DRENFIKOL-882314 format. One record per residue (C-alpha): residue number from 0; x, y, z; residue in one letter. Coordinates in steps of 0.02 Angstrom, whole numbers. Layout:
<recs>
NUM|X|Y|Z|a $
...
</recs>
This chain:
<recs>
0|-2041|-4547|8956|m $
1|-1962|-4535|8786|e $
2|-2065|-4493|8633|d $
3|-2128|-4647|8541|a $
4|-2151|-4559|8376|g $
5|-2340|-4536|8392|g $
6|-2370|-4720|8426|n $
7|-2400|-4705|8613|r $
8|-2573|-4743|8684|i $
9|-2623|-4703|8863|l $
10|-2740|-4834|8938|v $
11|-2837|-4782|9093|i $
12|-2876|-4930|9205|a $
13|-2975|-4930|9367|e $
14|-2868|-5034|9486|k $
15|-2685|-5091|9487|p $
16|-2731|-5276|9472|d $
17|-2840|-5239|9321|a $
18|-2703|-5132|9243|a $
19|-2579|-5275|9264|h $
20|-2699|-5399|9180|h $
21|-2727|-5278|9035|i $
22|-2541|-5246|9009|a $
23|-2501|-5432|9017|t $
24|-2638|-5472|8891|a $
25|-2569|-5341|8772|l $
26|-2389|-5395|8797|d $
27|-2331|-5544|8900|s $
28|-2165|-5452|8923|r $
29|-2242|-5288|8981|s $
30|-2136|-5187|9103|k $
31|-2188|-5115|9269|e $
32|-2133|-4934|9298|i $
33|-2129|-4859|9472|k $
34|-2133|-4670|9495|t $
35|-2187|-4553|9635|y $
36|-2244|-4700|9743|s $
37|-2358|-4756|9602|w $
38|-2343|-4884|9464|r $
39|-2399|-4912|9287|y $
40|-2357|-5036|9147|w $
41|-2286|-5015|8972|v $
42|-2336|-5143|8840|a $
43|-2292|-5157|8655|n $
44|-2411|-5233|8528|r $
45|-2417|-5221|8338|n $
46|-2293|-5078|8336|g $
47|-2390|-4976|8464|l $
48|-2337|-4932|8641|e $
49|-2475|-4947|8771|y $
50|-2450|-4859|8937|v $
51|-2575|-4938|9059|v $
52|-2600|-4830|9213|c $
53|-2722|-4870|9355|p $
54|-2828|-4738|9441|a $
55|-2868|-4841|9596|s $
56|-3044|-4771|9605|g $
57|-3112|-4594|9592|h $
58|-2980|-4458|9577|l $
59|-3113|-4323|9574|y $
60|-3264|-4294|9683|d $
61|-3395|-4160|9717|i $
62|-3356|-4016|9835|g $
63|-3433|-3849|9880|s $
64|-3364|-3675|9909|r $
65|-3302|-3642|10085|k $
66|-3425|-3559|10202|g $
67|-3518|-3583|10364|s $
68|-3577|-3761|10391|s $
69|-3741|-3692|10460|s $
70|-3789|-3606|10296|i $
71|-3903|-3688|10169|y $
72|-3961|-3714|10033|p $
73|-3796|-3755|9949|v $
74|-3790|-3763|9759|f $
75|-3618|-3691|9721|d $
76|-3533|-3859|9692|v $
77|-3391|-3916|9580|f $
78|-3278|-4064|9540|w $
79|-3118|-4066|9643|k $
80|-2969|-4181|9670|e $
81|-3016|-4312|9797|s $
82|-2849|-4401|9814|k $
83|-2663|-4367|9807|s $
84|-2614|-4244|9672|k $
85|-2474|-4364|9624|t $
86|-2591|-4478|9526|q $
87|-2666|-4330|9433|n $
88|-2492|-4265|9390|r $
89|-2441|-4437|9324|i $
90|-2594|-4447|9210|f $
91|-2563|-4269|9149|r $
92|-2380|-4307|9112|s $
93|-2416|-4472|9023|l $
94|-2555|-4395|8919|s $
95|-2441|-4261|8846|r $
96|-2343|-4388|8743|s $
97|-2493|-4497|8697|a $
98|-2587|-4477|8534|n $
99|-2735|-4584|8590|k $
100|-2828|-4608|8755|l $
101|-2919|-4770|8794|i $
102|-3030|-4793|8946|v $
103|-3019|-4973|9008|a $
104|-3102|-4950|9178|c $
105|-3243|-5066|9233|d $
106|-3380|-5049|9104|y $
107|-3516|-4972|9213|d $
108|-3574|-4802|9274|i $
109|-3434|-4779|9401|e $
110|-3298|-4841|9283|g $
111|-3352|-4722|9146|d $
112|-3364|-4579|9271|t $
113|-3186|-4612|9331|i $
114|-3118|-4618|9153|g $
115|-3215|-4465|9094|y $
116|-3155|-4358|9240|n $
117|-2973|-4410|9219|i $
118|-2977|-4364|9034|i $
119|-3066|-4199|9066|k $
120|-2976|-4137|9222|y $
121|-2809|-4229|9235|a $
122|-2767|-4250|9050|c $
123|-2853|-4086|9001|l $
124|-2917|-4174|8844|a $
125|-3084|-4187|8754|d $
126|-3176|-4341|8821|p $
127|-3278|-4359|8661|s $
128|-3117|-4396|8564|a $
129|-3065|-4538|8682|a $
130|-3095|-4724|8651|f $
131|-3178|-4858|8758|r $
132|-3123|-5039|8784|a $
133|-3271|-5143|8844|k $
134|-3246|-5314|8924|f $
135|-3333|-5419|9056|s $
136|-3186|-5528|9112|t $
137|-3001|-5497|9137|l $
138|-2949|-5648|9035|t $
139|-2822|-5614|8896|s $
140|-2943|-5666|8759|d $
141|-3079|-5545|8816|d $
142|-2957|-5401|8841|i $
143|-2878|-5424|8669|l $
144|-3050|-5438|8588|s $
145|-3101|-5276|8673|a $
146|-2945|-5183|8616|f $
147|-2967|-5247|8438|d $
148|-3142|-5172|8433|s $
149|-3126|-5009|8529|i $
150|-3237|-4865|8477|d $
151|-3251|-4681|8517|q $
152|-3356|-4644|8669|t $
153|-3445|-4493|8594|g $
154|-3577|-4428|8715|s $
155|-3526|-4537|8863|w $
156|-3703|-4586|8920|p $
157|-3644|-4690|9070|l $
158|-3520|-4557|9126|a $
159|-3651|-4420|9114|m $
160|-3772|-4525|9216|a $
161|-3635|-4555|9345|g $
162|-3585|-4373|9355|r $
163|-3767|-4323|9375|a $
164|-3789|-4452|9514|r $
165|-3638|-4383|9607|h $
166|-3704|-4205|9593|l $
167|-3880|-4252|9646|v $
168|-3821|-4356|9795|d $
169|-3706|-4217|9854|f $
170|-3838|-4080|9838|i $
171|-3967|-4184|9929|w $
172|-3843|-4242|10060|g $
173|-3762|-4077|10107|v $
174|-3927|-3983|10118|n $
175|-4019|-4120|10211|a $
176|-3874|-4142|10333|s $
177|-3868|-3958|10376|r $
178|-4056|-3943|10393|a $
179|-4066|-4096|10505|l $
180|-3919|-4039|10611|s $
181|-3992|-3868|10644|l $
182|-4164|-3941|10675|s $
183|-4094|-4057|10807|a $
184|-3985|-3921|10886|s $
185|-4069|-3750|10874|p $
186|-3946|-3609|10894|g $
187|-3793|-3719|10870|r $
188|-3727|-3842|10743|y $
189|-3718|-4028|10782|s $
190|-3670|-4126|10628|k $
191|-3794|-4257|10569|l $
192|-3811|-4335|10397|s $
193|-3936|-4433|10296|l $
194|-3923|-4455|10108|g $
195|-4050|-4467|9969|r $
196|-4058|-4658|9969|v $
197|-4016|-4683|10152|q $
198|-4174|-4590|10206|g $
199|-4302|-4708|10129|p $
200|-4196|-4859|10176|t $
201|-4188|-4808|10358|l $
202|-4374|-4771|10354|n $
203|-4408|-4952|10300|y $
204|-4324|-5010|10461|i $
205|-4411|-4877|10566|y $
206|-4584|-4928|10502|e $
207|-4548|-5114|10523|r $
208|-4487|-5086|10702|n $
209|-4640|-4980|10736|k $
210|-4753|-5115|10664|e $
211|-4670|-5246|10774|k $
212|-4689|-5137|10930|n $
213|-4873|-5099|10897|l $
214|-4917|-5279|10857|h $
215|-5036|-5358|10982|l $
216|-4998|-5545|10989|p $
217|-5154|-5653|10986|m $
218|-5142|-5830|11056|p $
219|-5186|-5985|10958|y $
220|-5170|-6172|10986|w $
221|-5115|-6303|10859|k $
222|-5149|-6488|10879|i $
223|-5026|-6623|10824|y $
224|-5041|-6811|10836|s $
225|-4912|-6948|10826|a $
226|-4997|-7082|10722|a $
227|-4960|-7260|10664|t $
228|-5009|-7360|10511|v $
229|-4933|-7534|10485|d $
230|-4786|-7491|10600|d $
231|-4756|-7331|10500|q $
232|-4747|-7176|10611|h $
233|-4827|-7016|10545|l $
234|-4852|-6840|10610|q $
235|-5027|-6771|10581|l $
236|-5088|-6593|10607|e $
237|-5265|-6531|10639|y $
238|-5332|-6433|10490|e $
239|-5341|-6264|10578|e $
240|-5275|-6173|10731|a $
241|-5396|-6156|10876|c $
242|-5432|-5984|10947|k $
243|-5472|-6053|11120|r $
244|-5373|-6178|11223|k $
245|-5532|-6261|11285|m $
246|-5581|-6301|11105|e $
247|-5410|-6381|11074|a $
248|-5425|-6488|11231|e $
249|-5597|-6550|11178|v $
250|-5524|-6608|11011|i $
251|-5373|-6688|11095|k $
252|-5482|-6790|11212|n $
253|-5596|-6842|11068|a $
254|-5460|-6910|10952|v $
255|-5321|-6975|11064|e $
256|-5301|-7165|11061|d $
257|-5437|-7176|10927|k $
258|-5427|-7237|10747|n $
259|-5441|-7121|10599|g $
260|-5483|-7159|10418|i $
261|-5389|-7089|10268|v $
262|-5522|-6985|10180|d $
263|-5421|-6911|10037|n $
264|-5252|-6939|9952|v $
265|-5187|-6815|9823|i $
266|-5027|-6852|9728|k $
267|-4946|-6743|9596|n $
268|-4779|-6724|9511|r $
269|-4703|-6557|9467|f $
270|-4551|-6497|9372|v $
271|-4431|-6372|9447|r $
272|-4321|-6282|9321|l $
273|-4142|-6234|9367|p $
274|-4113|-6051|9408|a $
275|-4015|-5944|9285|p $
276|-3837|-5886|9318|a $
277|-3822|-5754|9453|f $
278|-3842|-5568|9437|n $
279|-3772|-5466|9581|l $
280|-3933|-5457|9684|s $
281|-3965|-5644|9665|d $
282|-3786|-5681|9717|l $
283|-3796|-5569|9870|q $
284|-3962|-5646|9927|n $
285|-3907|-5825|9895|e $
286|-3738|-5798|9982|a $
287|-3828|-5727|10134|y $
288|-3949|-5873|10145|e $
289|-3826|-6013|10108|i $
290|-3656|-5947|10163|l $
291|-3717|-5821|10294|h $
292|-3616|-5688|10205|m $
293|-3666|-5504|10214|n $
294|-3710|-5422|10046|p $
295|-3566|-5299|10058|s $
296|-3443|-5440|10096|t $
297|-3511|-5539|9949|t $
298|-3483|-5392|9832|l $
299|-3304|-5364|9894|k $
300|-3258|-5547|9874|i $
301|-3341|-5557|9702|a $
302|-3241|-5405|9645|e $
303|-3080|-5486|9706|s $
304|-3124|-5644|9607|l $
305|-3153|-5534|9454|y $
306|-2984|-5450|9476|l $
307|-2906|-5624|9483|d $
308|-2990|-5660|9315|a $
309|-3089|-5804|9393|l $
310|-3264|-5735|9362|i $
311|-3345|-5605|9251|s $
312|-3388|-5428|9308|y $
313|-3504|-5446|9458|p $
314|-3594|-5278|9458|r $
315|-3725|-5334|9333|t $
316|-3913|-5345|9331|n $
317|-3918|-5478|9194|s $
318|-3976|-5658|9214|q $
319|-3930|-5701|9035|k $
320|-3779|-5788|8957|l $
321|-3771|-5732|8774|p $
322|-3715|-5847|8633|a $
323|-3563|-5735|8604|s $
324|-3481|-5813|8759|i $
325|-3385|-5972|8720|n $
326|-3476|-6075|8851|l $
327|-3405|-6243|8797|n $
328|-3229|-6176|8819|r $
329|-3273|-6121|8996|i $
330|-3349|-6292|9036|l $
331|-3193|-6380|8974|r $
332|-3086|-6263|9079|g $
333|-3189|-6304|9234|l $
334|-3172|-6491|9200|s $
335|-2989|-6477|9252|a $
336|-3053|-6451|9430|n $
337|-3092|-6619|9511|h $
338|-3238|-6539|9607|n $
339|-3332|-6504|9446|y $
340|-3263|-6633|9323|e $
341|-3401|-6764|9360|p $
342|-3536|-6645|9298|y $
343|-3456|-6570|9143|i $
344|-3472|-6706|9009|q $
345|-3662|-6709|9016|s $
346|-3670|-6519|9001|l $
347|-3564|-6493|8844|i $
348|-3667|-6421|8700|d $
349|-3819|-6391|8811|r $
350|-3896|-6217|8818|k $
351|-3910|-6131|8987|p $
352|-4073|-6071|9064|v $
353|-4095|-5884|9033|q $
354|-4173|-5768|9161|g $
355|-4289|-5621|9127|k $
356|-4173|-5480|9179|r $
357|-4047|-5405|9061|d $
358|-3905|-5279|9070|d $
359|-3842|-5193|8912|p $
360|-3665|-5181|8982|a $
361|-3630|-5355|9052|h $
362|-3697|-5534|9050|p $
363|-3740|-5634|9204|a $
364|-3597|-5681|9321|i $
365|-3503|-5832|9256|f $
366|-3335|-5918|9292|p $
367|-3199|-5892|9162|t $
368|-3137|-6072|9170|g $
369|-2967|-6024|9239|l $
370|-2911|-6124|9390|q $
371|-2913|-6039|9562|p $
372|-2747|-6036|9656|v $
373|-2723|-6005|9842|n $
374|-2899|-5942|9877|l $
375|-2941|-5920|10061|d $
376|-3094|-6007|10132|r $
377|-3220|-5866|10106|e $
378|-3167|-5831|9927|r $
379|-3168|-6016|9886|l $
380|-3344|-6038|9957|r $
381|-3413|-5894|9853|l $
382|-3320|-5952|9698|y $
383|-3393|-6126|9720|d $
384|-3569|-6054|9738|l $
385|-3549|-5955|9576|i $
386|-3479|-6104|9480|v $
387|-3615|-6223|9540|r $
388|-3753|-6100|9496|r $
389|-3674|-6078|9323|f $
390|-3662|-6267|9295|l $
391|-3838|-6295|9361|a $
392|-3908|-6175|9230|s $
393|-3855|-6302|9096|f $
394|-3932|-6449|9188|s $
395|-4097|-6539|9166|k $
396|-4246|-6494|9275|p $
397|-4279|-6579|9440|c $
398|-4438|-6684|9456|i $
399|-4522|-6697|9626|k $
400|-4678|-6783|9691|e $
401|-4795|-6720|9825|r $
402|-4927|-6811|9924|m $
403|-5063|-6733|10031|h $
404|-5169|-6846|10141|i $
405|-5323|-6802|10245|e $
406|-5376|-6911|10392|v $
407|-5545|-6905|10477|m $
408|-5554|-6949|10661|n $
409|-5738|-6934|10698|g $
410|-5788|-6759|10640|p $
411|-5610|-6693|10651|y $
412|-5498|-6679|10497|r $
413|-5309|-6697|10510|f $
414|-5181|-6688|10370|f $
415|-5000|-6727|10324|a $
416|-4891|-6675|10176|d $
417|-4746|-6771|10100|f $
418|-4620|-6731|9962|e $
419|-4482|-6828|9876|r $
420|-4362|-6810|9729|v $
421|-4402|-6924|9583|v $
422|-4265|-6858|9468|y $
423|-4128|-6749|9541|s $
424|-4081|-6654|9382|g $
425|-3988|-6495|9429|f $
426|-3996|-6540|9615|l $
427|-3851|-6658|9580|y $
428|-3745|-6501|9559|i $
429|-3834|-6364|9657|y $
430|-3918|-6434|9812|n $
431|-3895|-6319|9961|f $
432|-4074|-6318|10026|r $
433|-4141|-6493|9999|n $
434|-4228|-6543|10161|a $
435|-4230|-6722|10224|a $
436|-4366|-6822|10138|e $
437|-4506|-6897|10241|a $
438|-4599|-7007|10117|w $
439|-4697|-7147|10201|p $
440|-4637|-7325|10169|k $
441|-4814|-7396|10167|v $
442|-4943|-7357|10034|e $
443|-5074|-7238|10097|l $
444|-5241|-7244|10008|k $
445|-5418|-7193|10041|k $
446|-5496|-7300|10176|g $
447|-5331|-7344|10262|s $
448|-5342|-7351|10452|t $
449|-5224|-7242|10552|i $
450|-5204|-7257|10741|k $
451|-5193|-7090|10834|f $
452|-5066|-7112|10974|d $
453|-5011|-6966|11082|s $
454|-5088|-6795|11044|v $
455|-5008|-6632|11095|k $
456|-5066|-6452|11097|i $
457|-4940|-6315|11052|d $
458|-4978|-6137|11104|e $
459|-4921|-5998|10988|g $
460|-4949|-5814|10956|y $
461|-4981|-5719|10796|t $
462|-4823|-5635|10733|q $
463|-4796|-5470|10642|p $
464|-4684|-5467|10487|p $
465|-4504|-5515|10534|p $
466|-4367|-5387|10560|f $
467|-4264|-5350|10406|y $
468|-4095|-5430|10385|n $
469|-3963|-5362|10264|p $
470|-4023|-5477|10124|a $
471|-4210|-5444|10143|s $
472|-4178|-5257|10158|l $
473|-4075|-5262|9998|l $
474|-4219|-5353|9912|s $
475|-4342|-5222|9973|k $
476|-4232|-5083|9903|m $
477|-4220|-5174|9737|e $
478|-4408|-5202|9728|k $
479|-4445|-5018|9762|d $
480|-4306|-4961|9643|e $
481|-4210|-4873|9782|i $
482|-4023|-4856|9746|g $
483|-3929|-4956|9614|t $
484|-3867|-5136|9605|k $
485|-3691|-5075|9643|a $
486|-3730|-4959|9789|t $
487|-3870|-5041|9890|r $
488|-3757|-5146|10001|s $
489|-3646|-4993|10029|d $
490|-3798|-4893|10086|i $
491|-3842|-5027|10214|i $
492|-3661|-5031|10274|d $
493|-3662|-4842|10294|l $
494|-3817|-4849|10405|l $
495|-3722|-4972|10517|y $
496|-3567|-4862|10520|k $
497|-3668|-4710|10569|r $
498|-3749|-4811|10708|r $
499|-3924|-4782|10642|y $
500|-3955|-4971|10643|i $
501|-3877|-5123|10726|d $
502|-3886|-5312|10728|g $
503|-3901|-5440|10589|q $
504|-4086|-5443|10633|t $
505|-4092|-5258|10599|i $
506|-4155|-5142|10736|h $
507|-4159|-4953|10726|i $
508|-4057|-4865|10861|t $
509|-4114|-4715|10963|d $
510|-4003|-4611|10850|l $
511|-4086|-4676|10691|g $
512|-4259|-4660|10766|m $
513|-4227|-4479|10815|g $
514|-4171|-4436|10639|i $
515|-4323|-4516|10557|i $
516|-4442|-4429|10676|e $
517|-4361|-4262|10639|i $
518|-4368|-4298|10453|a $
519|-4552|-4350|10461|k $
520|-4596|-4190|10552|q $
521|-4487|-4064|10462|s $
522|-4410|-4141|10306|y $
523|-4527|-4277|10239|p $
524|-4455|-4278|10061|k $
525|-4291|-4340|10132|l $
526|-4371|-4509|10171|i $
527|-4496|-4511|10028|s $
528|-4489|-4670|9924|i $
529|-4584|-4587|9782|e $
530|-4463|-4440|9771|t $
531|-4310|-4553|9774|t $
532|-4384|-4677|9649|r $
533|-4432|-4538|9528|e $
534|-4257|-4466|9538|l $
535|-4180|-4639|9511|e $
536|-4283|-4659|9353|r $
537|-4231|-4486|9291|d $
538|-4049|-4530|9321|l $
539|-4070|-4694|9228|s $
540|-4145|-4599|9080|e $
541|-3980|-4506|9059|i $
542|-3900|-4672|9011|e $
543|-4017|-4674|8860|k $
544|-4015|-4486|8826|d $
545|-3863|-4392|8895|p $
546|-3944|-4227|8843|k $
547|-4059|-4244|8994|r $
548|-3910|-4215|9111|y $
549|-3945|-4029|9144|n $
550|-4133|-4054|9161|d $
551|-4113|-4191|9292|v $
552|-3986|-4093|9397|v $
553|-4095|-3936|9390|l $
554|-4249|-4035|9440|q $
555|-4152|-4102|9588|c $
556|-4111|-3923|9642|a $
557|-4295|-3876|9631|y $
558|-4342|-4030|9734|n $
559|-4215|-3982|9867|v $
560|-4280|-3802|9873|l $
561|-4458|-3866|9889|d $
562|-4408|-3986|10028|a $
563|-4313|-3850|10122|l $
564|-4463|-3734|10108|e $
565|-4572|-3868|10187|t $
566|-4439|-3894|10318|f $
567|-4439|-3710|10368|e $
568|-4629|-3701|10375|m $
569|-4642|-3857|10482|n $
570|-4502|-3799|10595|k $
571|-4587|-3632|10629|m $
572|-4761|-3705|10653|s $
573|-4722|-3855|10761|s $
574|-4586|-3785|10873|g $
575|-4432|-3879|10929|n $
576|-4472|-3942|11104|i $
577|-4486|-4125|11055|e $
578|-4343|-4109|10931|l $
579|-4229|-4036|11063|m $
580|-4259|-4191|11168|q $
581|-4177|-4289|11028|h $
582|-4025|-4173|11018|t $
583|-3910|-4281|11121|s $
584|-3986|-4442|11057|l $
585|-3930|-4385|10886|l $
586|-3749|-4375|10943|t $
587|-3709|-4549|11006|n $
588|-3559|-4494|11107|k $
589|-3674|-4392|11222|n $
590|-3791|-4537|11261|l $
591|-3761|-4623|11429|l $
592|-3897|-4756|11429|g $
593|-4065|-4768|11514|k $
594|-4109|-4653|11658|c $
595|-4101|-4752|11824|p $
596|-4231|-4635|11902|v $
597|-4379|-4635|11781|c $
598|-4328|-4790|11682|g $
599|-4398|-4727|11517|t $
600|-4291|-4576|11474|g $
601|-4106|-4572|11428|s $
602|-3963|-4487|11518|l $
603|-3873|-4363|11406|i $
604|-3725|-4246|11420|i $
605|-3783|-4065|11412|i $
606|-3682|-3906|11401|k $
607|-3760|-3752|11479|s $
608|-3768|-3607|11357|r $
609|-3764|-3481|11500|k $
610|-3619|-3549|11604|s $
611|-3534|-3660|11476|g $
612|-3525|-3801|11605|k $
613|-3573|-3978|11563|r $
614|-3683|-4094|11665|f $
615|-3795|-4246|11643|v $
616|-3984|-4233|11628|g $
617|-4132|-4341|11577|c $
618|-4225|-4325|11412|t $
619|-4387|-4338|11512|n $
620|-4353|-4171|11597|y $
621|-4508|-4093|11518|t $
622|-4610|-4241|11588|k $
623|-4550|-4210|11766|g $
624|-4392|-4316|11784|c $
625|-4260|-4215|11876|r $
626|-4118|-4341|11868|a $
627|-3953|-4246|11851|s $
628|-3769|-4260|11893|a $
629|-3616|-4147|11878|p $
630|-3469|-4191|11766|l $
631|-3284|-4146|11768|p $
632|-3265|-3986|11666|q $
633|-3102|-4041|11587|r $
634|-3053|-4195|11487|g $
635|-3148|-4296|11357|s $
636|-3283|-4413|11419|i $
637|-3307|-4589|11352|n $
638|-3450|-4706|11398|y $
639|-3426|-4893|11368|k $
640|-3596|-4951|11429|g $
641|-3540|-4995|11607|n $
642|-3652|-4956|11756|t $
643|-3615|-4946|11942|c $
644|-3658|-5107|12037|k $
645|-3707|-5005|12190|e $
646|-3827|-4876|12114|c $
647|-3854|-4920|11931|g $
648|-3792|-4752|11864|w $
649|-3668|-4743|11719|p $
650|-3481|-4762|11745|i $
651|-3382|-4650|11627|v $
652|-3199|-4635|11579|l $
653|-3123|-4460|11582|v $
654|-2968|-4440|11473|f $
655|-2839|-4301|11499|f $
656|-2701|-4256|11374|p $
657|-2555|-4280|11493|r $
658|-2620|-4426|11595|r $
659|-2579|-4604|11543|r $
660|-2737|-4680|11616|y $
661|-2912|-4606|11623|p $
662|-3018|-4574|11777|w $
663|-3155|-4705|11802|r $
664|-3299|-4628|11896|i $
665|-3482|-4659|11938|c $
666|-3571|-4496|11895|i $
667|-3700|-4513|12036|n $
668|-3650|-4397|12179|m $
669|-3764|-4495|12297|k $
670|-3689|-4664|12256|c $
671|-3680|-4770|12417|p $
672|-3500|-4816|12379|r $
673|-3452|-4632|12363|k $
674|-3543|-4585|12524|l $
675|-3457|-4727|12617|q $
676|-3288|-4671|12552|k $
677|-3323|-4490|12604|m $
678|-3372|-4546|12781|r $
679|-3212|-4649|12794|l $
680|-3103|-4504|12737|e $
681|-3190|-4385|12859|t $
682|-3165|-4508|13002|k $
683|-2979|-4528|12960|q $
684|-2953|-4338|12957|k $
685|-3039|-4316|13126|s $
</recs>
């Protein structure tokens, strides 16, 4: 690039779409420059040349010095290039001719960390001398306002908190992974991993699954009666569940085809206020319940809507819409959409409901008022949810009425509950859960006669707490202050990817269960909620006081050393017999399903240390199960979950480098089909 006479400014953006929006806001005639398979934009404004270059995420990440993967603890860590060196070279080249650096990445911990590292390592400049543009939407007005009020970043509190979090997570992760791997595979290294936040999260699922398995269901019987009053059909329920079926049958026989008398009628009205605009957690939970959208999918779609300048920055904890936002302008912009135009006029000049939670960086999630174009179905559904929640926050409360009646049939008390909407209020705009109303058409008052028609008895069983789903697990993490608003859904996704959990109704796999049991026995701090929560709070304190950076990282190192010391002591005292049984369970590719002999153990692929040959054995070997089978000593083995119809043993695929198709074999040498084939071949040869 040619010298611009000291008037060139390098703007560091986070993603290409964001960089394009920034450049267009600064100069509607901005030019796109392509170089080294990358692109950036050049904009001119007020006699200054702005070079807007995207980073496309983190260009630097944490690494450690090379060495044996079986050695720990590891504390010799450093920041290294995590992507193509091309991007780093472009930033370095552009910074040489710039007299000012402006970070315009997303205004959060990760955005500041990205910008800080690029300035420090790629541009080789002093981060404290750089400037920060802070905005919550990618609309031209917000971008220009941010660039007109940029300030020097100084101590970079968010960046320091982000850098500390990266260091802490890496130190915990690399040491925990190596300790777990060696614990599961004494004498050899089998790679396992479980991070600082993943440990407690996986333990939630382990404990809930354990609670479900240990729960002893107790039977109970509920009594319902179809009843009639003045040709009005009602459903009545007996006041309590019976613990014995005989008791329920006595009541059924006593009340069926008899008349009951209304003994009590309680009516009350209540006001339900609209909910505030979404923060990220609220959006993820509501999208899961209403749209059946996973939290991670919700976040990805919300970020794409932000990059299209349709909504504000979604990674926020705030439920507040400050007065600095021109809300009337947004409402008028939304009125151009026929889906929302009927609601807008009554909302102009009204103040929105404000929630309790706040975020110093960003307001609650709100639409910008720009019109969506060519959105696919999923993006449109989430956009509509966000807009309706935003509009509802300006609306009047909803008024509902409830009625509770109690009916005496002899000495037995039955009841029924009814509810109806008296004034819809915000439900006119945001009504995704309103159940069908069942308000009786006749007036029910004390002394009214009700005929009990058919009576039925329903048998049920006491239930333990339900399994977690992605939304309820995310809420549990938020409640216990595990992880951050921006990373919790990623943590849950990672547990799925590592095959520690499966299903939308989340179950822990054998692999995940084995890891938790090893951690509980040898490395309890890895799954400690208290340890993780305390560290999260320390990391959050850096945002207020960047000088705490070194103290927090050092304390993390001490915690890791303490945890590893406990690990070594437990390992030596408890032995590894039970842990070795988990070795193959902890490497999913070696697991071949349930043992067809004992029915409780699992078949695993084992490699003999003495001969080097591989074979199949049962994890219940120490309990007496001698199920075993030989395996081909060459080729890679893949198990797809198929079993032999003749004997029930696993069928595996054996892949060879120079063969187009794999072998498909039942591993049971005594399989009836194999024996029949051998007899036929012997007969043909003779």
